[in-house]
FIRO-824628 format. One record per residue: x, y, z of N, C-alpha, C in turn. Coordinates in steps of 0.2 Angstrom, whole numbers, plus 5000, padded with zeros to 4 digits. Each point is the difference from the previous one (the first is absolute). Layout:
! FIRO-824628
XYZXYZXYZ...
***
This chain:
! FIRO-824628
504149764881499750015007499149994997499749935002499449995000499550055003499349984998499750045004499749945006500050035006500049955005499550035004499749975005499350035002500350025008499750055004500550005007499849955004499649984997499649925007500549964998500249994996500549924998500850015005499850065002500850025004499949975006499449995002500149985009499349965002499949965002499649955005499650025003499549994999499350025005500049965005500349955001500149965005500749945001500149995008500749995001500049925000499449974999499949935004499949964992500649925001499849994991499249965003499749954993499649965000500049935001499549965000500349914999500249985006500449975001500349955004500450065006500350034995500450075004499850035005499450035000499350025004499849965004500149945000499749955004500549985006500850004997500649985004499950065004500250074999500050065005499549995004499150004999499749975005500249955005500549955000500249945004500650045002500350054998500850035004499650055005499550045000499750065003500249995009500049935002500350005009500650044999500449954996500750025000500250064999499550044993500450095000499850015005499650005004499750045003500649985006500149975003500749975005500450035000500550004991500450044998500050075003499450024996500050105002499750015007500049965003500250015008500750005003500349964997500849985003500350064996499750034993500650034997499850095003499549985002499650085004500549995005500349965005500250025005500850014999500149954996500850045000500050064996499550024994500250064998500050055006499549995004500350055007500449985004500349954999500750005006500550054995500049984993500650044994499850075002499550034999499750055003500350055005500249955005500150015008500850024999500149934996500850014999500350074998499650024993500250044997500350075003499250035007500050055002500450005006500149945003500450015005500850005000500449984994500749974999500150054994500750015004500350054994499949974992500150074996499949974993500849974999500049944996500750004997500149934993500449984999499849934993499849955005500349995007499849934999499350005005499850055002499249995002499550014993500250044995499849994992500049944998500549974999499949914999499549955004500150045004499749945006499150034997499950065000499150015000499949974992500550014994500049974994499849934999500549975006499649914999499350025003500050025005499349985005499450044995499850064996499950014995499749934995500549994997500149944997499349955001500149985006499849955004499350035000499750065003499550025003499550014994500450024994499649984992500049954995500549975004499949904997500550024993500450085000500249994991500949975000499949984994500749955000500250044993500650015000500250054992500549954998499950004992500649984999500350054992500749995002500050024993500349954990499750054997499949944994500650004998500449935000500649994996500250024993499450014996500350004996499850084996499850035005500050104999501050005001499950074999500450035001500450025008500850005001500050025007499750095002500050005007499950075002500550044999499850054995500350074998500350035007500650025003499950045006500350074997500350004994499750074996499650054999499449954998499350024999499550015007500050055002499650045006499649995002499549994992499350025000499849934997499549955004499749944997499450025001499649994992499550004997499649924999499549995005499549935000499450024997499649954999499550004999499649995007499350015000499749985007499449975001500349945003499449955001499949975008500050045005499750015006500150045005499950005007500150055003500550005003500449945001500850005003500350004995500150024994500450014997500950025003499750065003500650055002500449945005499849965003500449955005500349954994499649994995500549954996500650014996500050085000500250034995500750035006499850015004500750025007500249945001499749945000500549955004500349964991499850004993500349984996500650044997499850085003500450034994500350085005500049995004500150055008499850034996499550035001499850085000499550025003499850074999499550035007499550024993499150025001499750004996499650095007500050064994499750055002499449995004499750015008499849995001499650075005499449995005499650045004500049995006500349945001499949935004500350025007499750025005500250015009500349965005500349904997500249995001500650025005500249975004500550005003500949994995500450055000500349994997500549934995499949955008500249954997499649954997499450005002499749974996499750024994500050064996500050034997500449984992500749995004500649984996499949934999499849955006499749944998499549974994499450075000499649984995500050034993500850045001500250004991499850094999499850045007499750064999500450055002500050054997500550085000499550075004499750025004499850024999500050094997499850044994500050054999499550044998500250054997499550055000499549994992499649964999499550004996499350034998500150085003499550034999499850034991500849994998499950024991500549954997499950004995500749954997500650055000500050054998500750054998500150015007499749975005500750025007500049905003499249974996500749925003500549994996500150014994500350004994500950055002499950045002500650075002500149935009499650015003500449935007500449944999499649964994500449964996500650005001500150074994500650014997500650025005499750035006500450025008500149935001499849955002499949935002500649964999499849994994500749964995500450015001500650074999500750015003500149985007499650005006500349985007499849965000499649944996500049935003500349954994500149945003500149934995499349974997499450015004499349984998500050024994499649964998499650054992499449985001499750054995499250015000499649954997499449975004499849964994499250034999500050004992499250045001499549964994499450005001499649964994499650074997500050004996499950054997499149984997499949955001499350004997499650005007500450035006499450035005499549965003500049934999499349985000500049924999500049945004500149944998499249994994500449944997499749964995499949945000499649974995500149915002500549974997500650054995500449974996499949954996499450004997499849934996499950034992499650065001499950044993500450074997500250025004500650054999499850075006500750045000500250065003499650055000499950035005499750055001500850054996499750054997500450034997500350045005500850024999500650015002499950075002500050055006500350045000500450024998500350094998500650004998500650015005499750075006500550015005500349975000499949945003500849945004500350004995500250044994500349974994500550065001499850075004500350064998500450015005500249955006500550015005500649994997500249964995500649995001500049944990500450014997500049974992499949934999500349975006500149934999499749965006499649955000499649965004500049914998499949965005499849925000499649995001499349994994499749965000499849935004499750005006499749945005499449974997499849925000499549984997499749965008499550024999499749965007499549944999500049945003499549985000499949975007499249974999500249965007499449945000500049955005499649924998499950005008499549955000500049975005499449924999500049975009500149954996499349964999499949954995499549994997499250005005500049955006499550005004499950065002500550075000499650045003500350074996499650014994500450024994499650065000500050065005499550055001500450074996499650014995500550064998500250055005500450054999500550065002499450045000499750034997499650075000499549974995499650065001499250004995499950075001499450014994499850065000499550045007500350065001499450035005500449985006500549965001500349995008500450055003500249965006500350065003500749985002500750025000500849985003499849955004499650015007500149965006499549955001499649984994499349964997500849954998500350014994500749964997500449995006500350025003500450015006499949935005499149985002499849975003500049934997499850004992500249944997500749964999500550045001500849995000499949965007499950045006499849945007499649954998499550014998499749924997500349944999500250024995500149964993500949945004500149975000500749955004500550064998499950014991500750034998500050034993500450044998499950054994500949994997499949954996500850034993499850054996500450055003500450044994500449984996500250024993500649994997500050074998500750025000500250074997500549994994499950014997500550014992500350054997500850015002500050054996500250014995499950074996500349994992500450054999500250024992500550045001499950065001500650055003500150064999499650064996499450034999500150044994500250055002500250034994500350095002499850044992499750065002499750044997499850085003500650034997499650085004499350034999499749984993499350015000499649955001499650035006499449965006499649974998499750034996499449994994500349944997500449994996500449944996500149945004500250035007500449955004499349965004499650035002499649985002499449944995500150024995499449954995500649945000500550015000500749944998499849945005500050035008500049965006499449975000499650034999499149985001500049934996500250034992499949934994500449955003500750025003500349935001499849985007499750005004499549975007499749974998499550044993499249954998500449934997500450024997500249954995500449945005500350015007500349955002499449955006499350045000499450015003499849934994499950024994499949974994499150035001500050065002499550035000499850074994499850055000500050054996499750065002500450064998499950075003499350024999500050065004499450024998499850075002499550054997499950055001499750045005499749955005499650005007500650035005499850045003500350035005499950005006500250015008499750015004499250055002500250044998499150065000499649944996500449984997499249944994499949955007500649965002499749955004499650055007500150055004499750035003499050014998500150024993499450014998499549945001500449944995499549935000499949985007500550005006499949985006499450065001499850055000499550025001499249984999500149984990499550004999499849925002500449975000500149935002499549985011500250045001499750015009499350034997499850064998499550014997499449954998500249954994499849954996499549955007500849995004500049935005499350025004500150095005499550005004499450014996499950024994499449984995499849945001500249954997499849944998500049975009500150005006499949995004499350045003500050044999499350035003499350004996500149984993499649974997499849934999500649955004499849934998499849985008500250025005499949995009499350025001499649965003499449995003500150065005500449995004500250025006500050105000500250014994500050054999499650064996499449944999499450034996499850084999499750014996499750115002499550005003499649965005499450015003500550025005500649955002500450015008500350065000500350004995500350065000499650095000499550004996499650055003499850005005499849935004499750015007500750015006500550034997500649995005499950085000500150015008499850085001500750054998500649995000500750044999499750004991499849944995499950014995499450064997499649975004499450074998500250065004500550015004500250065001500250064996500649954998500450024993499550014993499549965000499750014995499850065001499650035005499550055001500650064999500749985003500450085002500350014990500049954997500150024993499450004995499350015003499650014997499950085003499950015005500350085000500250064998500649974996500450044997499849994991499749954999500049984992499349955000499550055000499349995003499749944992500350034996499649964992500749964998500249965004500549944999499549945002499849954997499549945002500349945006499749995005500049985006500549935000499949964995500249964996500850014998500250034996500750034997500550025007499750055005500350015006500149935003499449975001500249945005500749954996499949994995500449954996500850025001499950084998500750055000500350005007499549975005500450045010500049895002499949964994500149945002500949984997500150034999500750004995500450055005499950065002500350055003500050005009499549985002499550025006500550055004499750074993500450065005499550044996499550055004499650064995500550034997500350045002500650034998500249984993500149945000500549974995499450004994499449985001499649984996499850054995499950095007499750054994500550024997500849995001500450034996500049934993500049975001499749964994499650014996499450005002499350054998500350084996500250035004500150074996500850004996500249945000500650014993499749964997499449944999499850004993500349925002500349975006500349944998499449955001499550025003499249945000499650054996499849954996499450044993499449965001499450055001499250005002499650034996499449985001499650074997499650025004500150065001499450045005499350005001499950005006499450005001499550075000499549984993499750075002500050055004499750054998500050065008499549985001499750025006499250015000499850064999499449984998499650064997499550025006499850094999499750015004499350074995499550005003499450024998499950065002500650055004499950075001500150064996500349984993500150034995499849974995499449974998499850014993500050034995500150075000500250054993500649984998500450005007500749994996500149914999499649975001500149934997499750004994499450044997499649994994500650044996500350075003500450034995500749954996500249975006500649964999499749944995499549985000499649964995500050004992499850065002499850044994500649994994500450035006500850054998500449914995499949965005500149944996499949964996499250004998499849994997499950044994500250044999500250064994500749964999500349985003500949974997499849934995500550014995499949944997500349935003499749945003500149975003500449934996500950005002500249954996500649985006500349944999500549985004500650035004500250054995500350035002500150035003499350055001499950055005499849965005499649965000499949955006500649975006500550014995500749965003500350065002500250084998500250045003499650045007499349984999499650045005500349955006500149934999500049955006500450015002500550014995500950025006500050065002499650084999500050045001499749985006499349985002499850005007500849925003499949974997500749965005500650035003500350054994500450055002499850055007499650035000499650035005500049985007499549944999499949965007500949995004500349974994500749995005500250055003500150074997500350075001499750035007499149984999499750015006500149935006500249974999500249945007500850045002500550024993500549995002500050085008499650064997499850025005499749995008499649944999499750005005500549955006500249984995500749935004500750075003500050054998500750075001499550025006499450024998499650035009500049955005500049934997499649945007500550015004500849974996500649995003500650085000499550055000500650075001500350004998500149984994500750004997500150074995499650065001500050054996500650035000500349995004500750075004500449964997500149944999500649954999500350014993
***
């Protein structure tokens, strides 16, 4: 397992370059017309699923209708293994927001979900409503579901889509604790060369990905079944399946998890917002200061933290757009700054002279200076916390 950076697993943009981007621009009118047509068909399917009673005929009709709505063509790789009905758990890599539908079509499976779709539509999508409040509750419900149904369960241990070109996200172990045998499945997808829009990108939403499915003419999914893997030790089984799927895709495994992706998305969004703020002439510092609402929030933060420089407060407010969040960031040390000097008064000259004489008698070393600064900063933060608690009436909370 080589060292792979987390950003290599995801695309910043879903659009290609060169002539492919030019062809997409030409295709836009057709794509918009397809979205409108498919959206109307989707409304009809929703109406049928709501009004008509759930049955196998309706499910088949809805499945074909959804395949048209999203332009999905599912193919089973003839070079792979056959679907083994004895293996009730299907393990697949994650490449798009509609993998559940693809697996349901190719492998007759359902995926645990929190969806509130009509039952017939949920089954057509390949979704099964289950208790997902905790891992243990979900595992228990899956174990209850399997004996009472002929349908298998499809799980994707990455729990988030990647570009499937460099490496997989590290598989989570709990899907392998349900049964000692699983059948790995490899998912691949392709789109026409003239509209080669990627399935997903970093910091995107599922509904955005779905809209691009409706925009392109079609998306071909290739499903390849691998040999059933059996092992009573879930920790060993998960690594075996992970490695086999990666080898079939000709990519690597990685140590990055879905939590690492979440953190990377947060950093990516912050950096993008900061870049737009610093580069766009329409969002200059003078215009933001001129904003009445922004000035109000700056004053609100300054009332609680009077020694924090205004430019520091403003810079964080440009990111958070929330005074309370900025106050919390400053108090928690997320925002670093140099405190402004406290205002001097002439009402107590004797005390000032005594303090000056005491400080002059101490040896001036860098360590003493740093320590004194840290003490002042700690005291200031403590006082700011007290003012914040009093201001918002949080003493009795």
